[in-house]
C-alpha positions in Angstrom: 26.0 8.8 151.3 25.8 7.5 154.8 25.5 3.9 153.4 28.6 4.4 151.3 30.6 5.7 154.2 29.5 2.8 156.4 30.5 0.4 153.7 34.0 1.8 153.2 34.6 2.1 156.9 34.6 -1.6 157.2 35.3 -2.7 153.6 36.6 -6.3 153.6 40.1 -6.9 152.1 38.5 -9.3 149.6 36.3 -6.4 148.2 39.3 -4.2 147.8 41.1 -7.0 146.0 38.1 -7.4 143.7 38.1 -3.7 142.9 41.8 -4.1 141.8 41.4 -7.3 139.8 37.9 -6.4 138.5 39.1 -3.0 137.2 42.2 -4.5 135.7 40.2 -7.2 134.0 37.6 -4.8 132.6 40.0 -2.4 131.1 42.2 -5.2 129.8 39.2 -6.6 127.9 38.2 -3.1 126.7 41.6 -2.6 125.3 41.0 -5.5 122.9 37.7 -3.8 121.7 38.6 -0.1 121.6 42.4 0.1 121.3 44.1 3.4 120.9 47.3 1.8 119.5 47.8 -1.7 118.1 50.9 -2.5 120.0 53.3 -5.0 118.5 53.8 -6.9 121.8 52.9 -10.0 123.7 50.4 -8.6 126.1 51.0 -11.0 128.9 54.8 -10.8 128.6 54.5 -7.0 128.8 52.2 -7.3 131.8 54.6 -9.4 133.9 56.9 -6.6 135.2 53.9 -4.3 135.7 52.0 -6.9 137.7 55.2 -7.6 139.7 55.3 -3.9 140.7 51.6 -4.0 141.5 52.3 -6.7 144.0 55.2 -4.8 145.6 52.9 -1.8 145.9 50.3 -4.0 147.7 53.0 -5.3 150.0 54.2 -1.8 150.9 50.8 -0.4 151.5 49.7 -3.5 153.5 52.9 -3.3 155.6 52.4 0.4 156.4 48.6 0.3 156.7 48.6 0.5 160.5 50.1 4.1 160.2 47.2 5.1 157.9 44.5 3.6 160.1 46.0 5.1 163.3 46.3 8.5 161.8 42.8 8.4 160.3 41.4 7.3 163.7 43.3 10.1 165.5 42.1 12.9 163.3 38.6 11.7 163.7 38.7 11.3 167.5 40.4 14.8 167.8 38.4 16.5 165.1 41.6 17.6 163.5 42.1 18.6 159.9 40.6 20.9 157.3 37.3 19.1 156.7 36.7 18.9 160.5 37.3 22.6 161.0 34.6 23.7 158.6 31.3 24.1 160.6 28.0 22.7 159.5 29.4 20.9 156.5 26.9 18.5 155.0 27.9 14.9 154.8 28.1 14.9 150.9 30.3 18.0 151.0 32.5 16.5 153.8 33.1 13.4 151.8 33.6 15.2 148.4 36.0 17.7 149.9 37.9 15.0 151.7 38.4 13.0 148.5 39.3 16.1 146.5 42.0 17.2 148.9 43.4 13.7 149.3 43.7 13.5 145.6 45.5 16.8 145.6 48.1 15.9 148.3 48.4 12.2 147.9 48.4 12.2 144.1 48.9 15.5 142.3 51.3 17.0 144.8 53.3 13.8 145.2 53.5 13.4 141.4 54.6 17.0 140.9 57.3 16.7 143.5 58.6 13.5 142.0 59.1 15.2 138.6 60.9 18.3 140.2 63.3 16.6 142.6 66.0 14.7 140.7 66.4 11.7 143.1 62.6 11.2 143.2 62.4 11.5 139.5 64.9 8.7 139.1 62.7 6.5 141.3 59.6 7.6 139.3 61.3 6.7 136.0 60.2 3.1 136.4 56.7 4.2 135.7 57.6 6.3 132.6 59.9 3.8 130.9 57.0 1.6 129.8 57.0 1.9 126.0 53.5 0.3 125.6 51.3 2.1 128.1 48.2 0.1 129.0 46.0 -0.5 132.0 48.8 -2.6 133.7 51.1 0.4 133.6 48.8 2.0 136.2 50.6 0.4 139.2 54.1 0.1 137.7 55.9 1.8 140.5 59.2 1.0 142.1 58.8 -0.1 145.7 60.6 3.1 146.8 58.0 5.1 145.0 55.3 3.2 146.7 56.8 4.3 150.0 57.0 7.9 148.8 53.4 7.9 147.7 52.3 6.4 151.0 54.1 9.2 152.9 52.2 11.9 150.9 48.9 10.1 151.4 49.6 9.8 155.2 50.4 13.5 155.3 47.2 14.2 153.4 45.1 12.2 155.9 46.6 14.2 158.7 46.2 17.6 157.1 42.8 17.0 155.6 41.4 15.2 158.6 39.9 12.2 156.7 38.5 9.3 158.6 39.3 5.8 157.4 36.1 5.5 155.4 37.0 8.4 153.2 40.6 7.1 152.9 39.4 3.7 151.6 36.8 5.4 149.3 39.6 7.6 147.9 42.0 4.7 147.4 39.3 2.7 145.6 38.4 5.6 143.3 42.1 6.3 142.7 42.8 2.7 141.7 40.0 2.6 139.1 40.8 6.1 137.9 44.4 5.3 137.2 43.6 2.0 135.5 41.1 3.9 133.3 43.5 6.8 132.4 46.4 4.4 131.5 44.2 2.0 129.5 45.1 1.7 125.9 41.6 2.7 124.8 40.3 5.3 122.3 37.3 7.3 123.4 35.6 9.7 120.9 37.8 12.8 121.0 34.9 15.1 122.1 33.8 12.7 124.8 37.4 12.5 126.1 37.8 16.3 125.9 34.6 17.0 127.8 35.5 14.4 130.4 38.9 16.0 131.0 37.3 19.2 132.3 36.5 17.3 135.6 38.3 13.9 135.5 41.6 12.7 134.2 40.7 11.2 130.8 42.8 8.6 128.9 43.9 11.2 126.3 44.8 13.7 128.9 47.0 11.4 130.9 48.7 9.8 127.9 50.2 13.3 127.2 52.1 12.9 130.4 53.6 9.7 129.1 55.0 11.3 125.9 58.7 10.7 125.9 59.9 14.3 125.8 59.5 17.5 127.7 57.6 19.7 128.2 54.8 17.1 127.9 56.3 14.7 130.5 56.0 17.5 133.0 52.3 18.1 132.6 49.0 16.5 133.5 50.0 15.2 136.9 46.4 14.5 138.1 45.1 11.2 139.2 41.3 11.4 139.7 40.4 15.0 139.1 41.8 17.2 136.3 41.0 20.4 138.2 44.4 20.6 139.9 46.3 20.6 136.6 44.0 23.3 135.2 44.2 25.3 138.4 48.0 25.2 138.7 48.8 25.6 135.0 50.2 22.2 134.4 47.5 21.1 131.9 48.7 20.4 128.4 47.2 18.9 125.3 48.8 16.9 122.5 47.1 15.1 119.6 47.1 11.4 120.6 48.3 10.4 117.1 51.6 12.1 117.9 52.3 10.3 121.2 55.5 8.3 121.7 55.8 6.5 125.0 58.9 6.1 127.2 61.7 8.4 128.3 64.3 9.7 125.8 67.2 9.1 128.2 66.3 5.4 128.7 65.4 4.3 125.2 66.1 0.5 125.5 62.7 -1.1 125.3 63.9 -4.6 126.0 65.8 -3.5 129.1 62.8 -1.5 130.3 60.8 -4.7 130.3 63.0 -6.6 132.7 62.3 -6.6 136.4 65.9 -6.8 137.4 66.8 -3.8 135.3 63.8 -1.7 136.6 64.7 -2.4 140.2 68.1 -0.9 139.6 66.9 1.9 137.4 66.6 4.6 140.1 70.3 4.2 140.9 71.6 5.0 137.4 73.4 8.3 136.9 71.0 11.1 136.1 71.0 12.5 132.6 69.1 15.6 131.7 66.3 14.8 129.2 65.7 16.7 126.0 63.9 19.9 126.7 61.4 20.4 123.9 60.2 18.4 120.9 58.8 20.0 117.9 55.5 18.1 117.5 53.6 20.6 115.3 
């Protein structure tokens, strides 16, 4: 564990880039072997807006990284935060608890709030208006959402008290986890179900991308599924019944254009359909 911490404390930017590109490439290829849906789309054409928003996310995170590093250094130097206030905590527990709590605040809580606060939901819409969810959808976030997510992560670092090594470890795990859960892959149902008791599995997260409530407002988790199970936001839906997108923004062609997506958060809010009969 100490070796892992030492590595992530000084992880080169090149290695972080390789995690991003390597994960994307791996799941992209896996989608061709074990597809959940045989989408009628040009994969590269679909990927272009999603990769554009991946780049804007990188730019936002890179531009604000000094805040994250300074906060992580401060909590470490001052022994501030939840994991620093627990006496005699073994290193493995220190790291695990740090990652768990960062996942709760930086991912689950941020995601939950985005769905409950209307202006934030309009920003988050860009992620949900993808009609062909695959691994490239993972980082399809409007630049404003990238800032919002960063603020929640920064708050998490401060409250939890995570040093930069745990922050970088969490971000790396989060990146691969979200590429995995969005990937258009079909695991055996029993394997997916068992996996979902601990981690966010592909079938579990795809429920969140179903186009109507109440399924859209469920399964907010990123790495760990325990938060959805603990707070009662876990739902299941047979994957054969999934339809992606958002019912209030049904134009698939428009939802694939970068210029439209950049302006999407500023459209007039329309209340989505409440419940769909999927039985």
